PyMOL CGO cylinders between C-alpha atoms (Angstrom):
from pymol import cmd
from pymol.cgo import CYLINDER

trace = [
    CYLINDER, 21.04, -7.77, -22.13, 17.30, -7.64, -22.59, 0.3, 1, 1, 1, 1, 1, 1,
    CYLINDER, 17.30, -7.64, -22.59, 16.61, -6.89, -18.91, 0.3, 1, 1, 1, 1, 1, 1,
    CYLINDER, 16.61, -6.89, -18.91, 15.01, -3.63, -17.92, 0.3, 1, 1, 1, 1, 1, 1,
    CYLINDER, 15.01, -3.63, -17.92, 17.18, -1.45, -15.75, 0.3, 1, 1, 1, 1, 1, 1,
    CYLINDER, 17.18, -1.45, -15.75, 15.52, 0.69, -13.11, 0.3, 1, 1, 1, 1, 1, 1,
    CYLINDER, 15.52, 0.69, -13.11, 17.30, 3.92, -12.47, 0.3, 1, 1, 1, 1, 1, 1,
    CYLINDER, 17.30, 3.92, -12.47, 17.12, 6.17, -9.47, 0.3, 1, 1, 1, 1, 1, 1,
    CYLINDER, 17.12, 6.17, -9.47, 16.51, 5.57, -5.79, 0.3, 1, 1, 1, 1, 1, 1,
    CYLINDER, 16.51, 5.57, -5.79, 12.75, 5.27, -6.30, 0.3, 1, 1, 1, 1, 1, 1,
    CYLINDER, 12.75, 5.27, -6.30, 12.76, 1.65, -7.43, 0.3, 1, 1, 1, 1, 1, 1,
    CYLINDER, 12.76, 1.65, -7.43, 13.85, -0.09, -4.27, 0.3, 1, 1, 1, 1, 1, 1,
    CYLINDER, 13.85, -0.09, -4.27, 13.45, -3.79, -3.52, 0.3, 1, 1, 1, 1, 1, 1,
    CYLINDER, 13.45, -3.79, -3.52, 10.46, -3.06, -1.28, 0.3, 1, 1, 1, 1, 1, 1,
    CYLINDER, 10.46, -3.06, -1.28, 8.47, -1.13, -3.91, 0.3, 1, 1, 1, 1, 1, 1,
    CYLINDER, 8.47, -1.13, -3.91, 7.91, -4.08, -6.22, 0.3, 1, 1, 1, 1, 1, 1,
    CYLINDER, 7.91, -4.08, -6.22, 6.02, -6.46, -3.87, 0.3, 1, 1, 1, 1, 1, 1,
    CYLINDER, 6.02, -6.46, -3.87, 4.09, -3.71, -2.08, 0.3, 1, 1, 1, 1, 1, 1,
    CYLINDER, 4.09, -3.71, -2.08, 3.15, -1.79, -5.23, 0.3, 1, 1, 1, 1, 1, 1,
    CYLINDER, 3.15, -1.79, -5.23, 1.95, -4.24, -7.90, 0.3, 1, 1, 1, 1, 1, 1,
    CYLINDER, 1.95, -4.24, -7.90, 0.53, -1.30, -9.86, 0.3, 1, 1, 1, 1, 1, 1,
    CYLINDER, 0.53, -1.30, -9.86, 4.08, -0.51, -11.02, 0.3, 1, 1, 1, 1, 1, 1,
    CYLINDER, 4.08, -0.51, -11.02, 3.94, -3.48, -13.39, 0.3, 1, 1, 1, 1, 1, 1,
    CYLINDER, 3.94, -3.48, -13.39, 1.00, -1.92, -15.24, 0.3, 1, 1, 1, 1, 1, 1,
    CYLINDER, 1.00, -1.92, -15.24, 3.00, 1.08, -16.52, 0.3, 1, 1, 1, 1, 1, 1,
    CYLINDER, 3.00, 1.08, -16.52, 4.07, 0.78, -20.16, 0.3, 1, 1, 1, 1, 1, 1,
    CYLINDER, 4.07, 0.78, -20.16, 7.52, 2.37, -19.70, 0.3, 1, 1, 1, 1, 1, 1,
    CYLINDER, 7.52, 2.37, -19.70, 10.07, 2.64, -16.92, 0.3, 1, 1, 1, 1, 1, 1,
    CYLINDER, 10.07, 2.64, -16.92, 10.05, 6.43, -17.24, 0.3, 1, 1, 1, 1, 1, 1,
    CYLINDER, 10.05, 6.43, -17.24, 6.29, 6.60, -16.62, 0.3, 1, 1, 1, 1, 1, 1,
    CYLINDER, 6.29, 6.60, -16.62, 6.66, 4.16, -13.75, 0.3, 1, 1, 1, 1, 1, 1,
    CYLINDER, 6.66, 4.16, -13.75, 9.39, 6.18, -12.03, 0.3, 1, 1, 1, 1, 1, 1,
    CYLINDER, 9.39, 6.18, -12.03, 7.63, 9.50, -12.61, 0.3, 1, 1, 1, 1, 1, 1,
    CYLINDER, 7.63, 9.50, -12.61, 4.33, 8.19, -11.21, 0.3, 1, 1, 1, 1, 1, 1,
    CYLINDER, 4.33, 8.19, -11.21, 6.09, 6.71, -8.17, 0.3, 1, 1, 1, 1, 1, 1,
    CYLINDER, 6.09, 6.71, -8.17, 8.00, 9.93, -7.54, 0.3, 1, 1, 1, 1, 1, 1,
    CYLINDER, 8.00, 9.93, -7.54, 4.76, 11.94, -7.73, 0.3, 1, 1, 1, 1, 1, 1,
    CYLINDER, 4.76, 11.94, -7.73, 2.88, 9.51, -5.48, 0.3, 1, 1, 1, 1, 1, 1,
    CYLINDER, 2.88, 9.51, -5.48, 5.61, 9.55, -2.84, 0.3, 1, 1, 1, 1, 1, 1,
    CYLINDER, 5.61, 9.55, -2.84, 5.81, 13.33, -2.89, 0.3, 1, 1, 1, 1, 1, 1,
    CYLINDER, 5.81, 13.33, -2.89, 2.07, 13.59, -2.12, 0.3, 1, 1, 1, 1, 1, 1,
    CYLINDER, 2.07, 13.59, -2.12, 2.35, 11.45, 1.00, 0.3, 1, 1, 1, 1, 1, 1,
    CYLINDER, 2.35, 11.45, 1.00, 2.04, 13.40, 4.29, 0.3, 1, 1, 1, 1, 1, 1,
    CYLINDER, 2.04, 13.40, 4.29, 5.18, 11.84, 5.78, 0.3, 1, 1, 1, 1, 1, 1,
    CYLINDER, 5.18, 11.84, 5.78, 5.58, 13.93, 8.92, 0.3, 1, 1, 1, 1, 1, 1,
    CYLINDER, 5.58, 13.93, 8.92, 1.94, 13.55, 9.93, 0.3, 1, 1, 1, 1, 1, 1,
    CYLINDER, 1.94, 13.55, 9.93, 2.01, 9.78, 9.39, 0.3, 1, 1, 1, 1, 1, 1,
    CYLINDER, 2.01, 9.78, 9.39, 5.20, 9.36, 11.42, 0.3, 1, 1, 1, 1, 1, 1,
    CYLINDER, 5.20, 9.36, 11.42, 3.86, 11.54, 14.24, 0.3, 1, 1, 1, 1, 1, 1,
    CYLINDER, 3.86, 11.54, 14.24, 0.55, 9.67, 14.46, 0.3, 1, 1, 1, 1, 1, 1,
    CYLINDER, 0.55, 9.67, 14.46, 2.33, 6.32, 14.24, 0.3, 1, 1, 1, 1, 1, 1,
    CYLINDER, 2.33, 6.32, 14.24, 4.73, 7.17, 17.09, 0.3, 1, 1, 1, 1, 1, 1,
    CYLINDER, 4.73, 7.17, 17.09, 1.98, 8.52, 19.35, 0.3, 1, 1, 1, 1, 1, 1,
    CYLINDER, 1.98, 8.52, 19.35, -0.10, 5.39, 18.74, 0.3, 1, 1, 1, 1, 1, 1,
    CYLINDER, -0.10, 5.39, 18.74, 2.88, 3.13, 19.40, 0.3, 1, 1, 1, 1, 1, 1,
    CYLINDER, 2.88, 3.13, 19.40, 3.74, 4.84, 22.68, 0.3, 1, 1, 1, 1, 1, 1,
    CYLINDER, 3.74, 4.84, 22.68, 0.12, 4.84, 23.83, 0.3, 1, 1, 1, 1, 1, 1,
    CYLINDER, 0.12, 4.84, 23.83, -0.32, 1.15, 23.07, 0.3, 1, 1, 1, 1, 1, 1,
    CYLINDER, -0.32, 1.15, 23.07, 2.95, 0.22, 24.78, 0.3, 1, 1, 1, 1, 1, 1,
    CYLINDER, 2.95, 0.22, 24.78, 1.90, 2.19, 27.86, 0.3, 1, 1, 1, 1, 1, 1,
    CYLINDER, 1.90, 2.19, 27.86, -1.52, 0.56, 28.02, 0.3, 1, 1, 1, 1, 1, 1,
    CYLINDER, -1.52, 0.56, 28.02, -0.12, -2.93, 27.56, 0.3, 1, 1, 1, 1, 1, 1,
    CYLINDER, -0.12, -2.93, 27.56, 2.55, -2.46, 30.22, 0.3, 1, 1, 1, 1, 1, 1,
    CYLINDER, 2.55, -2.46, 30.22, -0.08, -1.11, 32.61, 0.3, 1, 1, 1, 1, 1, 1,
    CYLINDER, -0.08, -1.11, 32.61, -2.33, -4.10, 31.96, 0.3, 1, 1, 1, 1, 1, 1,
    CYLINDER, -2.33, -4.10, 31.96, 0.46, -6.64, 32.46, 0.3, 1, 1, 1, 1, 1, 1,
    CYLINDER, 0.46, -6.64, 32.46, 1.58, -4.96, 35.70, 0.3, 1, 1, 1, 1, 1, 1,
    CYLINDER, 1.58, -4.96, 35.70, -1.99, -4.73, 36.99, 0.3, 1, 1, 1, 1, 1, 1,
    CYLINDER, -1.99, -4.73, 36.99, -3.38, -8.16, 36.14, 0.3, 1, 1, 1, 1, 1, 1,
    CYLINDER, -3.38, -8.16, 36.14, -0.34, -10.48, 36.22, 0.3, 1, 1, 1, 1, 1, 1,
    CYLINDER, -0.34, -10.48, 36.22, 1.47, -11.43, 39.44, 0.3, 1, 1, 1, 1, 1, 1,
    CYLINDER, 1.47, -11.43, 39.44, 4.69, -9.46, 39.95, 0.3, 1, 1, 1, 1, 1, 1,
    CYLINDER, 4.69, -9.46, 39.95, 8.09, -11.11, 39.75, 0.3, 1, 1, 1, 1, 1, 1,
    CYLINDER, 8.09, -11.11, 39.75, 6.90, -14.28, 38.12, 0.3, 1, 1, 1, 1, 1, 1,
    CYLINDER, 6.90, -14.28, 38.12, 7.59, -15.79, 34.77, 0.3, 1, 1, 1, 1, 1, 1,
    CYLINDER, 7.59, -15.79, 34.77, 3.98, -15.10, 33.76, 0.3, 1, 1, 1, 1, 1, 1,
    CYLINDER, 3.98, -15.10, 33.76, 4.63, -11.34, 33.96, 0.3, 1, 1, 1, 1, 1, 1,
    CYLINDER, 4.63, -11.34, 33.96, 7.67, -11.71, 31.69, 0.3, 1, 1, 1, 1, 1, 1,
    CYLINDER, 7.67, -11.71, 31.69, 5.80, -13.90, 29.22, 0.3, 1, 1, 1, 1, 1, 1,
    CYLINDER, 5.80, -13.90, 29.22, 2.85, -11.50, 29.25, 0.3, 1, 1, 1, 1, 1, 1,
    CYLINDER, 2.85, -11.50, 29.25, 5.06, -8.50, 28.52, 0.3, 1, 1, 1, 1, 1, 1,
    CYLINDER, 5.06, -8.50, 28.52, 6.97, -10.28, 25.75, 0.3, 1, 1, 1, 1, 1, 1,
    CYLINDER, 6.97, -10.28, 25.75, 3.71, -11.45, 24.18, 0.3, 1, 1, 1, 1, 1, 1,
    CYLINDER, 3.71, -11.45, 24.18, 2.26, -7.94, 24.35, 0.3, 1, 1, 1, 1, 1, 1,
    CYLINDER, 2.26, -7.94, 24.35, 5.38, -6.43, 22.82, 0.3, 1, 1, 1, 1, 1, 1,
    CYLINDER, 5.38, -6.43, 22.82, 5.36, -8.95, 19.97, 0.3, 1, 1, 1, 1, 1, 1,
    CYLINDER, 5.36, -8.95, 19.97, 1.69, -8.29, 19.28, 0.3, 1, 1, 1, 1, 1, 1,
    CYLINDER, 1.69, -8.29, 19.28, 2.28, -4.54, 19.37, 0.3, 1, 1, 1, 1, 1, 1,
    CYLINDER, 2.28, -4.54, 19.37, 5.20, -4.88, 16.97, 0.3, 1, 1, 1, 1, 1, 1,
    CYLINDER, 5.20, -4.88, 16.97, 3.17, -6.92, 14.49, 0.3, 1, 1, 1, 1, 1, 1,
    CYLINDER, 3.17, -6.92, 14.49, 0.13, -4.66, 14.69, 0.3, 1, 1, 1, 1, 1, 1,
    CYLINDER, 0.13, -4.66, 14.69, 2.17, -1.49, 14.31, 0.3, 1, 1, 1, 1, 1, 1,
    CYLINDER, 2.17, -1.49, 14.31, 4.14, -2.93, 11.38, 0.3, 1, 1, 1, 1, 1, 1,
    CYLINDER, 4.14, -2.93, 11.38, 0.88, -3.82, 9.63, 0.3, 1, 1, 1, 1, 1, 1,
    CYLINDER, 0.88, -3.82, 9.63, -0.66, -0.41, 10.34, 0.3, 1, 1, 1, 1, 1, 1,
    CYLINDER, -0.66, -0.41, 10.34, 2.51, 1.34, 9.22, 0.3, 1, 1, 1, 1, 1, 1,
    CYLINDER, 2.51, 1.34, 9.22, 2.58, -0.48, 5.91, 0.3, 1, 1, 1, 1, 1, 1,
    CYLINDER, 2.58, -0.48, 5.91, -1.14, 0.13, 5.31, 0.3, 1, 1, 1, 1, 1, 1,
    CYLINDER, -1.14, 0.13, 5.31, -0.93, 3.84, 6.18, 0.3, 1, 1, 1, 1, 1, 1,
    CYLINDER, -0.93, 3.84, 6.18, 2.23, 4.26, 4.13, 0.3, 1, 1, 1, 1, 1, 1,
    CYLINDER, 2.23, 4.26, 4.13, 1.39, 2.21, 1.04, 0.3, 1, 1, 1, 1, 1, 1,
    CYLINDER, 1.39, 2.21, 1.04, -2.36, 2.70, 0.51, 0.3, 1, 1, 1, 1, 1, 1,
    CYLINDER, -2.36, 2.70, 0.51, -2.17, 6.38, -0.54, 0.3, 1, 1, 1, 1, 1, 1,
    CYLINDER, -2.17, 6.38, -0.54, 0.72, 5.60, -2.89, 0.3, 1, 1, 1, 1, 1, 1,
    CYLINDER, 0.72, 5.60, -2.89, -1.20, 2.74, -4.52, 0.3, 1, 1, 1, 1, 1, 1,
    CYLINDER, -1.20, 2.74, -4.52, -4.28, 4.93, -5.06, 0.3, 1, 1, 1, 1, 1, 1,
    CYLINDER, -4.28, 4.93, -5.06, -2.14, 7.66, -6.61, 0.3, 1, 1, 1, 1, 1, 1,
    CYLINDER, -2.14, 7.66, -6.61, -0.50, 5.13, -8.94, 0.3, 1, 1, 1, 1, 1, 1,
    CYLINDER, -0.50, 5.13, -8.94, -3.93, 3.82, -9.97, 0.3, 1, 1, 1, 1, 1, 1,
    CYLINDER, -3.93, 3.82, -9.97, -5.17, 7.36, -10.70, 0.3, 1, 1, 1, 1, 1, 1,
    CYLINDER, -5.17, 7.36, -10.70, -2.11, 7.89, -12.89, 0.3, 1, 1, 1, 1, 1, 1,
    CYLINDER, -2.11, 7.89, -12.89, -2.80, 4.62, -14.71, 0.3, 1, 1, 1, 1, 1, 1,
    CYLINDER, -2.80, 4.62, -14.71, -6.42, 5.67, -15.33, 0.3, 1, 1, 1, 1, 1, 1,
    CYLINDER, -6.42, 5.67, -15.33, -5.16, 8.99, -16.72, 0.3, 1, 1, 1, 1, 1, 1,
    CYLINDER, -5.16, 8.99, -16.72, -2.92, 6.99, -19.09, 0.3, 1, 1, 1, 1, 1, 1,
    CYLINDER, -2.92, 6.99, -19.09, -5.98, 5.03, -20.25, 0.3, 1, 1, 1, 1, 1, 1,
    CYLINDER, -5.98, 5.03, -20.25, -5.23, 1.79, -18.41, 0.3, 1, 1, 1, 1, 1, 1,
    CYLINDER, -5.23, 1.79, -18.41, -8.52, 0.26, -17.22, 0.3, 1, 1, 1, 1, 1, 1,
    CYLINDER, -8.52, 0.26, -17.22, -8.00, -0.27, -13.48, 0.3, 1, 1, 1, 1, 1, 1,
    CYLINDER, -8.00, -0.27, -13.48, -10.29, 0.38, -10.52, 0.3, 1, 1, 1, 1, 1, 1,
    CYLINDER, -10.29, 0.38, -10.52, -8.86, 3.21, -8.40, 0.3, 1, 1, 1, 1, 1, 1,
    CYLINDER, -8.86, 3.21, -8.40, -10.33, 2.08, -5.03, 0.3, 1, 1, 1, 1, 1, 1,
    CYLINDER, -10.33, 2.08, -5.03, -9.43, -1.64, -5.22, 0.3, 1, 1, 1, 1, 1, 1,
    CYLINDER, -9.43, -1.64, -5.22, -7.00, -2.12, -8.14, 0.3, 1, 1, 1, 1, 1, 1,
    CYLINDER, -7.00, -2.12, -8.14, -9.17, -4.59, -10.06, 0.3, 1, 1, 1, 1, 1, 1,
    CYLINDER, -9.17, -4.59, -10.06, -8.25, -5.06, -13.74, 0.3, 1, 1, 1, 1, 1, 1,
    CYLINDER, -8.25, -5.06, -13.74, -11.24, -3.67, -15.65, 0.3, 1, 1, 1, 1, 1, 1,
    CYLINDER, -11.24, -3.67, -15.65, -10.33, -5.01, -19.10, 0.3, 1, 1, 1, 1, 1, 1,
    CYLINDER, -10.33, -5.01, -19.10, -13.26, -6.79, -20.68, 0.3, 1, 1, 1, 1, 1, 1,
    CYLINDER, -13.26, -6.79, -20.68, -15.93, -5.21, -18.47, 0.3, 1, 1, 1, 1, 1, 1,
    CYLINDER, -15.93, -5.21, -18.47, -19.22, -4.28, -20.12, 0.3, 1, 1, 1, 1, 1, 1,
    CYLINDER, -19.22, -4.28, -20.12, -20.67, -2.15, -17.31, 0.3, 1, 1, 1, 1, 1, 1,
    CYLINDER, -20.67, -2.15, -17.31, -18.98, 0.91, -15.79, 0.3, 1, 1, 1, 1, 1, 1,
    CYLINDER, -18.98, 0.91, -15.79, -19.02, -0.66, -12.33, 0.3, 1, 1, 1, 1, 1, 1,
    CYLINDER, -19.02, -0.66, -12.33, -16.16, -2.59, -10.74, 0.3, 1, 1, 1, 1, 1, 1,
    CYLINDER, -16.16, -2.59, -10.74, -17.20, -6.21, -10.11, 0.3, 1, 1, 1, 1, 1, 1,
    CYLINDER, -17.20, -6.21, -10.11, -14.82, -6.42, -7.14, 0.3, 1, 1, 1, 1, 1, 1,
    CYLINDER, -14.82, -6.42, -7.14, -15.79, -3.39, -5.02, 0.3, 1, 1, 1, 1, 1, 1,
    CYLINDER, -15.79, -3.39, -5.02, -18.83, -1.92, -6.81, 0.3, 1, 1, 1, 1, 1, 1,
    CYLINDER, -18.83, -1.92, -6.81, -17.21, 1.46, -7.49, 0.3, 1, 1, 1, 1, 1, 1,
    CYLINDER, -17.21, 1.46, -7.49, -18.30, 3.23, -10.64, 0.3, 1, 1, 1, 1, 1, 1,
    CYLINDER, -18.30, 3.23, -10.64, -15.70, 4.39, -13.14, 0.3, 1, 1, 1, 1, 1, 1,
    CYLINDER, -15.70, 4.39, -13.14, -15.47, 6.41, -16.33, 0.3, 1, 1, 1, 1, 1, 1,
    CYLINDER, -15.47, 6.41, -16.33, -17.21, 4.49, -19.14, 0.3, 1, 1, 1, 1, 1, 1,
    CYLINDER, -17.21, 4.49, -19.14, -14.52, 5.85, -21.50, 0.3, 1, 1, 1, 1, 1, 1,
    CYLINDER, -14.52, 5.85, -21.50, -12.14, 3.27, -20.02, 0.3, 1, 1, 1, 1, 1, 1,
    CYLINDER, -12.14, 3.27, -20.02, -14.33, 0.52, -21.48, 0.3, 1, 1, 1, 1, 1, 1,
    CYLINDER, -14.33, 0.52, -21.48, -13.52, 1.73, -25.00, 0.3, 1, 1, 1, 1, 1, 1,
    CYLINDER, -13.52, 1.73, -25.00, -9.79, 1.24, -24.39, 0.3, 1, 1, 1, 1, 1, 1,
    CYLINDER, -9.79, 1.24, -24.39, -10.05, -1.99, -22.43, 0.3, 1, 1, 1, 1, 1, 1,
    CYLINDER, -10.05, -1.99, -22.43, -9.78, -4.28, -25.43, 0.3, 1, 1, 1, 1, 1, 1,
    CYLINDER, -9.78, -4.28, -25.43, -7.46, -2.18, -27.56, 0.3, 1, 1, 1, 1, 1, 1,
    CYLINDER, -7.46, -2.18, -27.56, -3.79, -1.47, -27.40, 0.3, 1, 1, 1, 1, 1, 1,
    CYLINDER, -3.79, -1.47, -27.40, -0.88, -3.43, -26.00, 0.3, 1, 1, 1, 1, 1, 1,
    CYLINDER, -0.88, -3.43, -26.00, -1.16, -5.52, -22.85, 0.3, 1, 1, 1, 1, 1, 1,
    CYLINDER, -1.16, -5.52, -22.85, 0.67, -3.34, -20.35, 0.3, 1, 1, 1, 1, 1, 1,
    CYLINDER, 0.67, -3.34, -20.35, 0.44, -6.02, -17.65, 0.3, 1, 1, 1, 1, 1, 1,
    CYLINDER, 0.44, -6.02, -17.65, 2.94, -8.30, -19.39, 0.3, 1, 1, 1, 1, 1, 1,
    CYLINDER, 2.94, -8.30, -19.39, 6.23, -8.47, -17.54, 0.3, 1, 1, 1, 1, 1, 1,
]
cmd.load_cgo(trace, "trace")
């Protein structure tokens, strides 16, 4: 009792840490609708295709480099290949998350701005209490009308 229940498949365990903007929505319905809209705008097939081509190209280059510059049949070749594969895995995981999450976060921020929540669309900075229509974090300009609402209304960031 008293806990908010999230309905639907949209609110997975991975959405909460990767999408902190979700906590800024006043209601669960608005949160789920904004997330559904943001995910539907993502060019999934293009991102997956580019990601796979990049992964295969990087693996090919790294295997070529380890075969060319490390002595064959030695432990150094094995260690070099394992190290390269681990680095590739970490780099591709980071790139995948950035390419996947960044457009969703920007879409969520645009939705929040449309709801009157003062947040910087490019960087996500909380604009409540600002006196100039410029984000102090990234320097992006924003609608001065958000400044009027920044001190009024309920605190939608409270958990």
